[in-house]
C-alpha positions in Angstrom: 111.7 70.7 57.1 110.8 68.0 54.7 112.1 67.7 51.2 108.7 67.1 49.8 107.5 69.7 47.3 104.0 71.1 46.9 103.2 72.4 43.4 101.4 75.7 43.2 98.8 76.0 40.5 97.9 79.7 41.3 100.5 81.9 42.9 98.0 84.6 43.8 95.6 82.2 45.5 98.5 80.5 47.4 100.1 83.7 48.7 97.0 85.7 49.5 96.5 86.4 53.2 98.8 86.7 56.3 102.0 84.8 57.0 104.3 84.6 60.0 107.9 85.3 58.9 111.2 84.2 60.5 114.4 85.1 58.7 118.1 84.6 59.6 120.7 86.8 57.9 124.2 85.3 58.0 127.1 87.6 57.1 129.7 85.0 56.2 132.5 87.5 55.8 132.1 88.8 59.4 130.6 85.7 61.0 127.6 87.6 62.3 123.9 86.4 62.3 120.8 88.6 62.5 117.2 87.6 63.0 114.0 89.1 61.6 110.6 88.1 63.0 107.3 89.6 61.8 104.5 89.2 59.3 104.0 89.3 55.6 100.6 90.3 54.3 99.6 89.7 50.7 96.6 91.8 49.7 95.0 92.9 46.5 96.9 95.9 45.0 94.3 98.6 44.2 96.5 100.1 41.5 97.3 97.0 39.5 94.6 94.5 38.4 95.2 91.0 39.7 98.4 92.0 41.6 99.2 91.3 45.2 100.9 93.9 47.4 103.4 92.2 49.8 103.9 94.2 53.0 106.4 92.7 55.4 106.8 94.2 58.9 108.5 93.2 62.1 111.7 93.5 64.1 115.3 92.9 62.9 118.0 92.2 65.5 121.5 92.8 64.3 124.6 92.8 66.6 122.3 92.7 69.6 120.2 95.8 68.5 116.5 95.3 67.6 115.0 97.8 65.1 111.7 98.0 63.3 111.9 96.7 59.7 109.5 96.7 56.8 109.5 96.3 53.0 106.9 96.2 50.2 107.0 94.2 47.1 104.5 93.8 44.2 103.6 90.4 42.8 102.2 90.8 39.2 100.2 87.8 37.9 102.0 85.7 35.4 100.7 83.5 32.6 100.2 80.7 33.5 98.7 81.3 37.0 101.5 79.4 38.8 103.9 82.2 37.9 104.4 85.8 38.8 106.7 88.8 38.3 108.0 90.3 41.5 108.8 94.0 41.6 110.2 96.4 44.2 107.8 99.0 45.7 109.2 101.6 43.2 108.3 99.4 40.2 111.7 98.0 39.4 111.9 94.4 38.3 113.2 92.1 41.1 112.8 88.5 39.8 110.4 86.1 38.1 108.7 83.4 40.1 107.4 80.0 38.9 106.1 77.7 41.7 104.3 75.2 39.4 106.7 72.4 40.5 107.0 73.7 44.1 110.5 75.0 43.6 112.0 77.9 41.7 115.5 79.5 41.4 115.8 83.2 40.6 118.7 85.5 40.0 118.9 89.2 40.8 122.0 91.2 40.0 122.5 94.2 42.3 125.5 96.3 41.3 128.4 93.9 41.3 126.7 91.4 43.7 124.5 88.5 42.6 121.4 87.4 44.6 120.4 83.8 43.9 117.1 82.8 45.5 115.6 79.4 45.9 111.9 79.2 46.7 110.5 75.9 48.1 106.9 75.2 48.9 106.2 72.4 51.4 102.4 72.6 51.7 99.5 75.1 51.7 100.8 76.7 54.9 104.6 76.6 54.6 107.3 77.9 52.2 110.9 78.9 52.4 113.2 81.2 50.5 117.0 81.0 50.7 118.9 83.9 49.1 122.7 83.5 48.6 124.3 86.8 48.0 127.9 86.9 46.6 130.0 89.7 45.3 132.6 92.3 46.3 130.2 94.0 48.7 128.3 91.1 50.2 128.7 87.5 51.3 125.3 86.6 52.8 122.8 83.8 53.3 119.2 84.9 54.0 116.9 82.1 55.0 113.2 83.0 55.4 110.5 80.6 56.6 106.8 81.5 56.0 104.0 79.9 57.9 100.3 80.7 57.6 99.3 83.0 60.4 
């Protein structure tokens, strides 16, 4: 990947559509790596004006066993348009997102663990998230590459 950043003026317009997703999950405590491959579809959410529903689905392989995996997030439009508020499917706040410079760092406390995510946009068809999770229950690095699909 290049280190060049691609500023995003409108998060909704940038994310809308289908993306191919590849994620590695490294458990640093146990020295184990898993892999998720699938798609992420960002579509208009019928229940929330201007919001995008993010449906990710695919296969996650952990310790040699592949299983179906999916998750849903909601991206609420921010002001200005290069920003958004990300929520879990049940409506709980996950993190803010500001891609106006092409890079954003977000924190999400989860019980005693802290998730720190770095979002990097490389161009109109590629972006990456790296979540570093630290705490008494977890010691993980989750790296996700998104490519227009």
